[in-house]
N, C-alpha and C positions, 0 to 999 in steps of 0.2 A: 779393638782400638789400634792394633798393629797395622792395619791397612787404611785407616781413616784419612791420614794425611800423607798420601802416597806421593804428592808433588814435592815434598820436602825431605831432606835427609833426616835421619833420626837425631843426629847431633844438632842440626838447626832447630828441630822441634824442641829439643831440650832447652836450648838457649832462649827460644821464643817464649816458652811457658815460664821459665825462670824470670825473664824480664817482665812478663805480664803479672806474675805473682808479686814481684817487687813493686810494680806500679800500683797494684791493688793495695798493698800495705801502705804505700805512701798516700794513696787516696783515702784510706781509712784514718790516717793521722790528720789529714788536712780538711776533711769534710765531715759533715754530721750525718751522712747516709750510711750508717753502720750496718743495717740489716742487709741491704743488697751487696755491700762490700764484703761482709762476712760470708755470704753465700758464694760470691765470686771467689773469695780467697780459698774456701773449702774445695771448690771445683778445680781451681787452678793448682792447688796443692796436690790433689790426686793426679792430675795430668802431668805435673812436673815430676813427681816421684815415679810415675809409670814410665815417662820418657827417659829419665836418667837410669832407671833399672834396666830398661831395654838397651841403652847405649853401653852401659858398663858391664852387664852380665849376659843378657839374652843373645845379643848379636855375636859376641865372641864365643859363647857356648855353641851356637849354631855352626860357626865356622870350624870350631874344633871337632864337632860331631861329624861334619861333612868330611873333614880331613881323616878322621878315624874310620869312617865308612869306606873311603877310598883305599886306605891301608888294608882293611879287612878284605875287600874285594880283590886286591892285588895278591894277598896271601892265599886266598881261596883259589885263585887262578894258578898260583905256583904249586899249591898242594895238588890240584887236579892234574896238572902237567906231570908232576912227579909220580902220581899214581899211574898215569897212562904209560909212562916210560918204564915202570917196573913190571 
């Protein structure tokens, strides 16, 4: 699901799914089409939770991991240079 909506930013996806979920709940209150609305609410709930988890946790974690990998590579280069000079 991380690449399904590649044309939008993850934050925009989060807002879109949250807005869709709110509209589904409003539709559930105003209409008598409960079964399709409940199915839609369940699907949109899962999409909303996934999108917000991605925005709040996964993307920052990937950025930190990339930063740490760069630091490790830099330290390994410094260590190899120090071994060569000794």
